[in-house]
C-alpha positions as CSV (number, residue, x, y, z in Angstrom):
1,M,35.7,-5.6,23.0
2,A,32.2,-6.7,22.2
3,R,30.5,-5.4,19.1
4,F,26.8,-4.7,19.2
5,V,24.4,-3.2,16.8
6,Q,23.7,0.3,17.7
7,R,20.1,1.1,18.5
8,D,18.1,4.0,19.8
9,P,15.2,2.9,22.1
10,W,13.5,6.2,21.7
11,Q,13.3,6.1,17.9
12,P,9.7,6.2,16.8
13,L,8.5,3.1,14.9
14,L,8.3,3.7,11.2
15,L,5.9,0.7,10.6
16,P,3.0,-0.6,12.6
17,V,3.6,-3.2,15.1
18,D,1.4,-5.6,13.0
19,L,1.9,-5.0,9.2
20,R,-1.5,-6.6,8.6
21,E,-2.9,-3.3,9.9
22,W,-1.8,-1.8,6.5
23,V,-3.1,-4.6,4.3
24,P,-6.8,-4.9,3.3
25,E,-8.5,-8.1,4.1
26,N,-9.0,-9.0,0.4
27,D,-5.4,-8.3,-0.7
28,M,-3.5,-11.0,-2.6
29,V,-0.8,-11.0,0.0
30,H,-2.9,-13.2,2.2
31,F,-3.2,-15.8,-0.5
32,V,0.6,-15.7,-1.0
33,L,1.2,-16.1,2.7
34,E,-1.1,-19.2,2.9
35,A,0.6,-20.6,-0.2
36,V,4.1,-20.3,1.4
37,E,2.9,-22.0,4.5
38,R,1.9,-25.1,2.4
39,V,5.4,-25.5,0.8
40,P,7.3,-28.5,2.4
41,L,10.3,-27.1,4.2
42,E,12.3,-30.2,3.1
43,R,12.7,-28.4,-0.3
44,F,14.9,-25.8,1.3
45,K,18.6,-26.2,2.2
46,Y,19.7,-24.9,5.5
47,N,22.7,-25.1,7.7
48,V,22.1,-28.1,9.9
49,R,25.5,-27.7,11.8
50,G,24.4,-24.5,13.4
51,S,27.7,-22.7,12.5
52,G,27.9,-19.3,11.0
53,S,25.2,-16.5,11.3
54,E,21.7,-17.2,12.3
55,Q,19.4,-18.0,9.5
56,Y,15.9,-16.8,8.7
57,H,13.2,-19.3,8.7
58,P,12.3,-20.4,5.2
59,G,8.7,-19.3,5.5
């Protein structure tokens, strides 16, 4: 029997579709996001075999 994550398609969203709607333009989070984008991904270890659960992108 297949196992699926239960979801309710009629549940109202608790967060905005785009989280940037809640963050002011001059907030430090924008600096952090830009800094993370500049980090070379080769510094992170990841599962190259593709086995196991899906991974989140390092960024």
